N, C-alpha and C positions, 0 to 999 in steps of 0.2 A: 613603560618606559624602556626598559633593556631592550628590544627587539628594533630601538629606532636609532642605539646608539652609530650603528657604524654607517647609519647612515649622515649623521649630522655632525658628528666629530670630526669628519674631514675640512670643515669649516676652517677660513683663513679667520683673519684678523678682522671683526666688524666695521665698516667703513659705511654709518649712512647715509653719505654723498649719492652712494652708487646702489642703495638698500631699498629694500621694500617694506614696510613695518606690518605687520599681521597679529592684529588681535583675534586668536580664536578664543570664542564661548559659545556657550550650549543655549541657543533661543532662537528668534524670530529676528527675519527683518525687519517687522511692523511692531510699532509701539514704541514704549517712552524706553526700553531694556535700550534697543536699538540706537536709540536717539545719544542716549547716556556713552554708549561705544564708539558712536563713530564722533564723537565730540570729544574724547579721550583721544581720539587714534589722531583725529587732527590737528591737536593740541599735543602730543608728543612729537607728530613729524616735524611740526614746526619749531620746536625746542631742540629737537636735535637737530635738525636738515636733512631728516631724511628725503630721500630721492621722490618718495611715495608712500602710499599708508590708506589700511581700507579696514574695515573689523569684517571679520568673517565668522559668522552665524555655524555653528556645528548641529549634522541630524538637522534642526526643522529649516536649513537652507535648500530647500525642495529643486528649485530649478538650476541648482547649481552654478550660477553666475560667480560668485563668487569662490567657489572650488577652480574656476577657470583661472581666473584671475591668477591665484595662486602658482597654479601651475605654470604661468607662463610668465611669471616674474622669474626674473635669471639668481637677483640677489636676495632671500626676503631672511626676516629677523623675527620671529615667531613669538609672542606673546600669551601662553595657556593662561586664558581668566579665567582657570579653573580651582577653586577651593582645594581638590584633590587629584592624583592622577588615579583615577581609575578605569574602568573596562570602557568606557564611552570617551573618553581622554586616549584613552592609548590607542585601543583599534581605530580610530577617524585619524588620530599622528600617523601612524604606521603607514596607510593606505594613503594621504597627500602626501609622504613625503615618499614613497617608492613611486608614484607620479612626477612625482617634482624631480626625482634622482632619472626617473626615463625620459623625459624631458628634456635636460639640462649634462645630464651624461655630467662630466669633469670641469664644464666649463661655467659653473656656479657653484654656490651654495646656501643650504639653508641650515641659519641659526635657532636651535628652540631653546627657549631660556627658560629655567625653572618656572614652573604653576606658579599662580601669585600667592595660593591658600600656605604655600612654606618658606615664602620670604619673615624674615622677622619685623618689618614694617608694618605687614598685615596683623601681626601680632599688639604692634604698640596702637594702630590705631582700635584694635576690638576694645584694649584697657582705656584708651580716652572715650569710647562711647561710654563703655560699663560706667565707669567714673562719673561720667555726665550722669548718668540714671540714678544715681546712689546716692541714699540718706546719708550727708556728714553728720549727723544729731543722732545715727543707731551705731551698733555695732560695726565691724565690717562682714557685706555679704559675700551670700555664695555666690558666683557666676557661673550657670552652666552656658556652656557652648553649643550650640542645637546646631545641628548638620544634617545630613542628608541620611549619608551611609549607605550600608547596602549589606545584605545576607549573604549575596551571592560571591562578594567582592570584599577580604578584610580590607588589602589597601587600600579601598575607600575613607579610610579609618585613621591613617598614618598620620595625616596632616592636620587632622584636629588635634588629634593627642599630642603630637609636637609641638602645636600652641598650645596645650593645655599644658604642657610641661614648661615652656619659655612663658609663660604668664606664671603657672603658680613659683619661679623662680623670682618674679620681681616683686611679689609679696603685693599687698593692702589689699587681697580678701582671703575672708574666713575659709574658704575651699574652690577650687577650680576643677569642673567636672565637666567632660563632656558626657553630649546625649545627644541621640538622632531621633528620625522619624521614621525611618524602616530600617533601623539595626537596633541592635540592643546594647547599651541599656536606652530604652526607649523614655523620650521627657515626661509621658504620663504616671511612665511607672515610677521615675525618681521625685518628681514632685513634690509627692505627699511622704514622702520620708525627710523632707528638709525643713528646720523646722528653722524660725529667725529671716531675715531681711533675701533675697532672692534677687537676681539680675539675670535678665536672659538675653543673649547676645545673638540676636541672628545673620548664623553663617552660611547663607543664600547670594550671589552675586545677580540673581534676578530678584523681581518683584513678581514670581510667578507662584500657579498655585499653592506650593510647598512651602515658601515666607509666609503664605496669607491665610487660607484657609484651614491647610492640613495642620499647621501650628497653631492656629488659635483653638483648632479641634484638640491639640493633644492637652492643651491647658485645660479645657472645659471639662473634658474624662479626668483630669486629674481634682479636678473642684477645686481649685484655687481662686483666690478672690482677682476683677478688674488691675489690680496692680502688676500683674505680670505679663499685659500686653502690651506683645513682646512691640521693640524697634523695629522701623525698615531695615530690610535689608541689607547689610554694609557695602553690596553690590551698588547701591542707588544712593551712597553717602559721597556727595560731590567730594568728598577728601581723600576718596578710592586712587583719583591722580596722581596725590603723592606716592602711594603704594606704586602704582606702576611705574612712576619717574625712575624710582628706588632701583626698577628690576632692571629696568631699560639703563640707569647708570651701572649698575652693578655688572650687567651682560657686556658692555664696552671696557671696562675695565677686566674683565674677566674674573669678578668675584661669585664664588660659588655661595651662594644662601645657608 
């Protein structure tokens, strides 16, 4: 994110009445994930009184229509609906802000709010979901935060580790650990080493291949029982709108998460 600071720190205080709200996320403009993001965008525009708003699938929006809308909007407030500030988001964001700055120069502003993966409210939602799946009749469970991860970009794990530390400080679980599908520690390697109850939390913002097929393959590889079938991805939980609302509230108030 550091490469984009000079582009967005110059923005004045956010005025929703003359700003366009943009939800940037990784995915396609087709299917249930897009419908959810579009619904969240509309709800936030109505709640805060933004002049306009749209969701913008990153990378997979091959026709570029939404990128064009972003470049054409004078004042924008961008919510990065990402779990981490990894390579994909950083590179895409830098490109978008350069285009926006070239289009509007000093006549406009682009606010980029913190990624939602770093917001405390997402950690709270994660705990709520985990408690709902825990067995109150047994000893506290081990909570495994399952994220994508990347062996090429260590920063992709920082947000999950920050969430792990926040949840550990809250108490309520015998242990809280971060595990990954495409980085170490791998979910399939960690599962056999844990005795007692385990609660898995799917830290994915879309119901794609990683949060369904790959997740279940890792569980099968670890030869654990069916109790470990993962919950729906956190991004598919309707309560994500509450997290997004808090992100905008903090952005309007100038609060850093």
